[in-house]
Every structure is written in C-alpha cells, then in structure tokens.
N, C-alpha and C positions, 0 to 999 in steps of 0.2 A: 503494499499500500503505500503510495507517494505521501510524503510528508511534507505539508506545507504549513501545519500547524500542531503543536502539542498542547494539549488540554488538560489542566490539572482541574478535576472536578467530577460530577457525577453523570454518569451515562444513563439516562432516564428514559423511560419507554412512555409512548403514546397509548399503547395497548391497555397498561394497568394505571394510567393515570400518574400523578406525582407520588414521589417515594415515601412522603410524609403527607397525610392528610390535611395537615393545618400547616402550610409554610411559615416560615416567620419574617419579619419585616426585611432582615438582612438576606433571607434567601431571594425574596421577590426583587430587592434591589439588584442582588447579584445576577439573577437571571436574566436583566434587561442588559447586562454588560458582557458578560461571559456567555461565549458561544455554546451551545449544547449539541452534542450528537446523540440522537436517539439511535442506538446502535442493535435494536431489537424491534424493529418496526415490521411486522409480518404484512407482506403484500402478496397475498394466496389469489392465484385465478379464479377458485372456485369458492362461490360465497364472501367473497371480499369485498371492502366498500369502494365506492367509485374514487379514481384519482383525486378528484377534488375535495375529496373527505381528508385524504393525508395532508394535502396543501393547507386544508384549513385548520386542522388541529396542529399542524407543525408552526404555523404563524400564529395561532392563538397562545400557545406554550412556549414561545421563544426557541424552537428548535430549528436550528442552522441547517443541520443534515439529518436525513432518516434513511433507514433500510437496514441491512446486515443480516436478513433472515428472510425464509420464505420463498416464494416463486420469483421469477423475472418477469415483469408486467412493463410491455412496451408504453403503456398509455400513464403509468407512474412516472417511468424513466423520463419520456418526453415532457410532461409537465413540470416534474421537479428539475430536470436538468442537473446541474452541478451540485445540488443540493441534495441528491440520490446518492445512495449507497448500495449498488446493486449485488445482491447475492444470488448464487444458484445452488442447487443440489439437495435441499431440503426435500424435494417431492420426490426424487429418485431415490434418495436413501430411504424415505419411508416406503416407497412402493415395494423395494427388494424387503424389506422387514415385513410388512403386512401379508406378502405373496410366499415369502421362503423361509422365515424366522430369522432369529439374531445371528446363527451361525453363516448365513451366506452374507452378512454384511461385510466379512473379511474376504470374500471371493471377488477378487477383480476382474475374475473372467466371466461373472455373470454377465448375461448379455444387455440387461438394462444398464450396467456399469459402463461396459464396453462402449455402447452408443452414447452415453453422457460424456463420457471423458472425451471423445472426440467432438463432440459439441462444446464442451465448456472449453477447450481449446480454442475454438473459434471466436467463442464469446468473449474471452480474456485478449484474445490476439485484437478484436476489433474494439476493445473498449467497453463492450457492455456489460460486463461482469468484473467485478472487483474482488469479490471472495467467495466462499462457499459458507452455507450455515442455514439453520442451526443443524448440527449433526450429532445426534444423542448415541452415546457410547455406553459409559456405566452409569445408569441411573435406575438401578434395581430396586431400591428403596426409596425413591422420590419421585414425584410427579404422577400424572394419572396411571392407572394401572395398565391400560391399554397400551401405554407408550413405554413401559418398562423394559429394559433388556441389560445384559451384562456381557461386554465385549471388551478387550482391552484397546485401548484407544491407539496404541502403536500398533499397527496391522497394514496389510498390503493395500487395502482399499484408501485407508486413512492416508497413507503415505503418497498415494497418488494424487488425491486432494492436496496435500501439503507441497508435493513437486509442483504442481500445476501453478498453484499460489504463488511460489517461489520463484518461478520464472519471470513472473508480472509484479511482483512486489504486492500481493494480495494477501486476503486473511482466511482464515479458517475459524468459525464459530463453533465452539463445542459445548453441548448441554452433557454434562457429567456431574455427579456428586464427589466429594472429597473422599478417596479411598487410597492408599500407599501406591498402589500399581498406577493409578491415574497420574499421579504426582510424578512418579518415575517416567511414565511414558510422555507426559507432556515436555518435560525437560529435556528427556532426549530429542523429540521431535523439533523442538524450537531451537535446539543446537545444530540439530542436522540440516535444517532449514531455515537458515537467519534472516532470509528475506522475506519470511512469512510470518504476519502476525498473528498471534492465536488469541481470540477473544473467549474467554469463559462465560456462557451465558449465567445469566442470573447470580453472578459473581461466587459461582462454584457453590452448589447447595451443600450444607452440611460443614462447609469451612467457617473458621473463626478468622477474625483480622490476621492474627499472626500466622495462621496458615498461609494466607495470601502473601503475606510479607516476605516468608520464607521463599516463595517462587520469585516474586517480583525483585529480590535482591540477587538472584541468580539470573534472571534472563529480563532483557529491557525489551524483548518482541514478545510480552504475553502481559495481558490486561484483563479487566473485567468490566462488566456492563450491568447494573442495578435494576434490572426489569424484574423486581420481586416486590412481594408485599408482606405486610405482616411484621410479627416480632424480630424475625430474622435480619430485615434491612434496617429496622429501626436501631437494632442493638449494633449492626455494622456502622451505621452512621454516626451514632452517639459515642462510640469506642474512644476511650483515653487515649489510645495509640495514636498518636498523630503521624506517625513514620509511615502509615499505609498509604501508598499513594493509589488512585484511579487515574490512569492514563487512557487517553484516545488519541491515536493519530490518524488524520485525514490527509 
C-alpha cells in the first residue's frame, strides 16, 4: 500500500457506528481535523446499500477513506474515487469455505482460487484493487457460529494472497482471534512479505493491548482497525498503556 500519510488514531467503522456510544467534546473536535480511514467498510454486491449511502455516511462521520473489506463494486469505486480502499477476495474465500469446508481453504489448486488469483493479478495491475480482505482464518471461538473455522494463517493460499499484495504494496486484512499459532504465523508472513501491510480485523479479538504491543514492536507493517463494539473496544480505548499505537497507511 503506498504511503501518502501515516495516521496515528482510531480506525473506525461505518458498519457499527462510533467506537464509543457518547463521543466526548475532545473526540468531536479531533474528528474535524484528523483524517479517519474506515478500513472495515463492507461493500457487498448482494444486498448492499447503494454507493450514495456509503458516501453520505462517510461525509457525515468525517471519514476520508473507506473500504478494506467486502466485494469490489464498480459503482462504489467510481463514486468514491481516491477515497476508496478497494479490497477483493472475501467472497471467493467464503465460497470455498461454504462449499468445501475449512480444510479446502489451504488448497491453492482449488478451482475457485485458481480463477480468482488470475483475476486478482489483473485487478492489482490496473489499480482496481489495493488489498485482500477480510479473510477468516482462526476464529473458532469468536464470531457467528456459521463463520467459525480453524486453519493456520500461514498456509499456501494465504501466501498467494500475501505474494500478490507484496508485488503491489497492498494489504491483507485478516479476521482471526488471538492464538499463539496466529501470532507466530502473522509475524512470519509480515517478515517474508515486507511490502504487504497486514490489517488485523477488529483489532484481533481476545487480544489485550499488551498483546498488540508485542506485535507492533516487532513489525511496522502490521496494524489493527477498531470495528468492534462493546466492552472489549472500551477497555482497549481506555487502556492506561499509552504506548499502544493504532496505525493506518494510505
């Protein structure tokens, strides 16, 4: 992902509203001056809102850039222009999972993946895609039951995602929960593909601020986004550990 700006702040989501139900006066003031990137703005083809709805909500909430997950929609890309963060791959990843099960998610020779990787190369080459996401790997005790699965994040299919993104300075957004194997895998992938930015969906469910700090201290190309609700996000935001950075490159 090309770096035009480095934002230290919160990556908020339009899908869930504000991270805190009652923003403070300071937060409202900062929102007027600090650009926000909504890196978890789902743009589904089926059942999704019209492109104008995304633009309206972005303008309403002071969001400068939006996208990062979901399907590629030409109408959204056309309307948002440079404010769009176009992502691909979630639909294909889900299609393999629901048709063949979790074990097939590591098979890069699956026909769906073979066709998609060829298409992804084209989309990245012509600038229509900037990254992949979100890709569910190990969320076996978190999230909706039908979406749960447990696979290693460092596997042949994920390496293809990382390799393509690496060639174009793109990103891979992963939905996983904190597990020792996940941390090991994401640190290895982010080292092997230094031009790929890893985005941790929902700031890595089950993680605490110090867990994220350990990752951030070791890798500058890993970040998290805060599209989460409830006590988890509140605890994270109100942590006394001021050393935990939340990073977004655009």
